[in-house]
N, C-alpha and C positions, 0 to 999 in steps of 0.2 A: 618227377619230371623225366621225359625220356631224353634221347640222345640229341633231339632236334626242337629247335623253336623259332618260329618265323613269323613274319607278317607282311602284307602287300599294302603299300601305300599307293594313292591315287592323287595326283595334284588337281584338284577340283577346278573347272572353269570359274571365272569371276562371278558369273551371273548362275551358277549352279543352283537350282531351287532345291532346298532341304526336302520338300515333300517328294520329289522325285527319286531320293537316294533308295528307299526302301524297294522301289520297283526295279531300279537298276542292280541292286544287289540280289534280288530274286533272279533276274537274268543271269547274273554272274554265278548264282548257285547252281542254275540248271546247266550252264556250261562246264562247271566243274565235275558234276554228275557225267556228262557226255564224254569228258576227256579223261576221267581218272577212275571211274568205277566200271569194274568188269561185273557182267551178270553173275559169274561163279564166286566173286569175292567181293562182300559188301565193306565199303571204304567207311561209311559212317556207322558208328557204335549205337548212336540213338537216333534222335530225330534228325532231319536234313535241315540245317540252319547255316545261314551266313551271318556274320556279324561284324560290325564296324563302330569305330568311334571317331568323333570329329571334335578335337580340343579347341578351346576357345582362342582366338585370334591366330588362326592357320587355315590354309586351304587343304592341307594333308589330311585326307580321309584314310585312317588306318583300319584295314580290313584283317580279320582273323584268318589265318593260314592253316586250313584243316588238312592239308596234304603233305605239309613238309615232314612229317612223322614217317612217311613212307620210304624215305631214304634221301640221300644227298646226291643230287644228279643235276647238272647244268640245264638239261632239256626242261626240268621241272621249274627251275628259276625262271627261264625264258618263257614258259607256258603260262605261269601264273601271272606274270606281268601283263603279257599279251592278253590274257582272258579279261582281266580287270581293266585294262587299258582300251581295249576294244569296246567293251561295254559301256564305259563312261566317256569315251572318245577323248581320253586325257592321257597326259603322261603317267606312267606308273612304274614303281619300283617294288622287287620283291626282295626281302632279306630272310635269309635262314642262317642260323648260328648252330655250330655242332660243338659241344663241350667247351664252349668259350675260346675254340682254337682256331676253326675254321669259318669263314664268312663266304657264303655264295649269294650273289646279287643278280637279278635279272632287271633288265630295264626296257621299256617299250614307249615309244614316241609315235603319236598319231601321224598318219600320212607318211610313215616310213615303210619300206618294204621288209624291214627286219627289225627285230628285237636283239638286244644283245645280253650276254652275262659275263660275269667275272668272278674270280674267288681271291681271297687274301688268307693269309696263314703262313706258318713256318714252312720252309723249303721241305722238311721231312713230312708234314702232313700233307702238303701239296702232292709230294711224291707218293705218299700212301693212297690217295685219291686218283691219281694217274692225271693230275692236272699240270700242266706245262707251267713253268715259273712266270713265263711272259703274261699269262693270264692275269697276274696280280697287279697291272698297271691300272691306274683309277681311269674308268671309261670316259671319253669325252661326252658321250651322250648324258652320263648322270652329271657331269660337272656343269652342264647347260641348266640343270634344275635347281641347283643349290647355289647360294651365295658364295662367291670365291673363297671369302675368309673362312668358311665352314670347311671347306676341303681339307685344309691343313690341320686343323684340330681332329678331323676325322681320322687323319693318318696317325696323329699322336695317339689318340684313343685305341686305335686298332694295334698299335706297335707295343702297347702294354702286354705284359706276360699274362697268358690266358689263366683264369681262375678255375677253369673246369665247370663253370656254371653258366651255361649259354644264355639264361635268361638275364643275368646281370649285365653281360656285355650287350646284349640288345637294348637294355634299359639305358645303358650309357649312350648308345647312338641315338636313341630316342629323344635323350633330354638335349643332344647336340643338335639334332635336325629339326625337332619340335613336332614329331609325330607321337602317336599315343600307343604303345605296346599294349596288346590286348589278346587274352587266351581264354576260350570257353572251358577248355579241358582243365588248365591249371588254377583257373578262378583269379587270373591277374585282370584286376578291374582297370577300366580307363580311367585317366586323370579326373580329379574334381571339376565338375562344370562342363565336362564334355558332354556332347549329344551322343547317345547311345543307340545303335539300330541293331535289332536282332529279328531277323527275317527267315521265318521257315519257307520251305518251297518242297515240290515233289510231293511224293506218297507220304 
């Protein structure tokens, strides 16, 4: 696995039809292409695909993040959340983890003029990435999307020493929040009984 691992979670509306999800994922894929693919540099190594998993008993649709491997950047966290949130017209969070030591999150809420991002990690690694220490505060926007009781376990999960394995850290957060980590490249399957969507798009 490379240095980066991430997913985007969309909080589906209560009455979201499952039949509409492939069409919306297709739209998200086209927007990813428009935003991140340069004509001179092909981002996707194989077919253009977006994928997502919906575990049972949750409204968090987890989308594979195919661009987090391009680097760790707050603009990236923000743009990913905004792309999926705008397409689904729903709150969206993007999570990326680097070597189990740095977490970068983007947050998008519909009908807001902005999306937000924040980072968590040791002071040393925040400094290494040029991220101000005040960026590590848990964002108010995210706290509105999660049960209050889960915010504090999140802090405990993240304050554990990094293992150097970003997928393990993301798995811990997934278990805590109830989303489904998924990666097409690394073959990380969605949880049992999840609805899985794999949608080709473009050329």
